[in-house]
C-alpha positions as CSV (number, residue, x, y, z in Angstrom):
1,X,43.3,24.4,70.5
2,X,40.4,27.1,69.9
3,X,40.0,27.8,73.5
4,X,43.8,28.1,74.0
5,X,44.1,30.7,71.1
6,X,41.0,32.4,72.5
7,X,41.9,32.7,75.6
8,X,45.2,33.6,75.5
9,X,44.4,36.3,72.7
10,X,41.8,37.7,75.1
11,X,44.3,37.4,78.2
12,X,47.4,39.2,76.4
13,X,44.6,41.7,74.9
14,X,43.3,42.6,78.3
15,X,46.6,42.6,80.1
16,X,48.2,44.7,77.6
17,X,45.2,47.7,76.5
18,X,45.1,48.2,80.2
19,X,48.6,48.9,80.8
20,X,48.9,51.0,77.6
21,X,46.6,53.0,78.9
22,X,47.3,53.0,82.5
23,X,50.3,54.3,81.3
24,X,49.4,57.0,79.0
25,X,45.9,58.3,80.4
26,X,44.6,58.8,77.7
27,X,41.9,55.8,76.2
28,X,40.8,57.8,73.3
29,X,44.3,58.2,72.0
30,X,45.6,55.1,73.3
31,X,43.4,53.0,70.6
32,X,42.6,55.5,67.9
33,X,46.9,55.5,67.5
34,X,46.5,51.4,67.8
35,X,43.3,52.6,64.5
36,X,45.7,54.5,62.9
37,X,48.0,51.8,62.3
38,X,45.4,50.2,59.8
39,X,43.9,53.6,58.4
40,X,46.2,56.2,59.3
41,X,45.7,59.9,60.8
42,X,42.3,60.1,59.9
43,X,41.6,57.5,63.3
44,X,42.5,61.0,65.3
45,X,39.1,62.5,63.9
46,X,36.9,59.5,64.6
47,X,36.5,59.4,68.4
48,X,35.2,56.9,69.6
49,X,34.4,55.1,66.6
50,X,37.4,54.8,65.6
51,X,38.8,53.6,68.9
52,X,36.3,50.8,69.3
53,X,38.1,49.8,65.8
54,X,41.6,50.1,67.2
55,X,40.1,47.7,69.9
56,X,39.3,45.2,67.1
57,X,42.9,45.6,65.8
58,X,44.4,45.3,69.3
59,X,42.5,41.7,70.1
60,X,43.0,40.8,66.7
61,X,46.3,40.9,67.1
62,X,46.9,39.2,70.7
63,X,44.7,37.0,68.9
64,X,46.8,35.9,66.0
65,X,49.6,35.5,68.5
66,X,48.2,33.5,70.5
67,X,47.5,31.1,67.1
68,X,51.1,31.1,66.4
69,X,52.0,30.6,69.8
70,X,49.2,27.4,70.0
71,X,50.7,26.1,66.7
72,X,54.0,26.0,67.7
73,X,53.6,24.7,71.3
74,X,51.4,21.8,70.1
75,X,54.6,20.6,67.5
76,X,57.0,21.4,70.6
77,X,54.9,20.5,73.8
78,X,57.9,22.4,75.9
79,X,56.6,25.4,75.1
80,X,53.5,24.7,76.8
81,X,55.1,22.8,79.6
82,X,56.6,25.5,80.6
83,X,55.3,28.4,80.4
84,X,56.7,30.9,82.0
85,X,60.3,30.7,80.3
86,X,58.7,30.1,77.0
87,X,55.9,33.2,77.6
88,X,58.6,35.1,78.6
89,X,61.0,34.4,75.5
90,X,57.8,34.8,73.6
91,X,56.6,38.4,74.5
92,X,60.5,39.4,74.2
93,X,60.0,38.3,70.3
94,X,56.6,39.6,70.0
95,X,58.0,43.1,71.4
96,X,60.7,43.1,68.5
97,X,58.3,42.4,65.7
98,X,55.9,44.2,66.8
99,X,58.1,47.5,67.8
100,X,61.0,46.9,64.7
101,X,59.1,45.6,62.1
102,X,55.3,45.2,61.9
103,X,54.3,49.1,63.4
104,X,56.9,50.8,61.3
105,X,55.3,49.6,58.2
106,X,51.9,50.4,59.4
107,X,49.6,53.2,58.7
108,X,51.1,54.7,61.7
109,X,52.1,58.8,61.8
110,X,54.7,59.4,63.2
111,X,56.0,56.4,65.1
112,X,59.5,56.2,67.2
113,X,60.9,53.2,68.8
114,X,62.2,53.4,72.1
115,X,65.3,55.1,72.5
116,X,67.8,53.9,75.0
117,X,68.8,50.5,76.6
118,X,66.3,50.8,79.6
119,X,63.5,52.0,77.8
120,X,63.7,49.3,75.4
121,X,64.0,46.6,78.6
122,X,61.0,47.8,80.0
123,X,59.1,47.6,77.0
124,X,59.9,44.1,76.7
125,X,59.1,42.8,79.6
126,X,56.1,44.8,79.6
127,X,55.0,42.2,76.1
128,X,57.3,39.3,78.2
129,X,54.3,39.6,81.3
130,X,51.4,41.4,79.8
131,X,51.4,39.6,76.3
132,X,53.9,36.4,76.2
133,X,53.0,35.0,79.8
134,X,49.2,35.2,79.3
135,X,49.2,33.4,76.0
136,X,51.5,30.4,77.0
137,X,49.3,30.3,80.6
138,X,46.8,29.9,78.5
139,X,48.8,27.5,75.9
140,X,49.0,25.4,79.4
141,X,46.1,25.6,81.0
142,X,44.2,23.8,77.2
143,X,46.7,22.3,75.8
144,X,47.8,20.5,78.6
145,X,44.5,19.9,80.0
146,X,44.2,18.1,75.8
147,X,47.2,15.9,76.5
148,X,46.3,14.7,79.7
149,X,42.7,13.2,78.2
150,X,45.2,11.7,75.4
151,X,47.3,9.8,78.2
């Protein structure tokens, strides 16, 4: 279970942060913005120190996301048995939670949810493939291996 959580959190965290940096081209700003969700606008004055804090927050969040999925998958085996549909759906659910509930209620300054249908679809698809799918794949790999041992 722990390997599924850590592997899923690391895979989702790496894929998502690479995607975010590739889209915005300024790693320092992306990571500082993530840190600002926790410490507010002072994150933009902290240089690479606050960027490292943002990276830690990001991987902490993806590990929590992975833990929630793995705990659910231990209860409902179909989640790890069918990682593609489960992971894609979970990624969209995570997108909705992050973009419409968690970040708007954080200390991040000037947060704007994506406007328009296609921008929302694009962002939701990004989370589906870069967050949900790595988490579900790690759950499949580690939980499936343990299930095979038990049978």
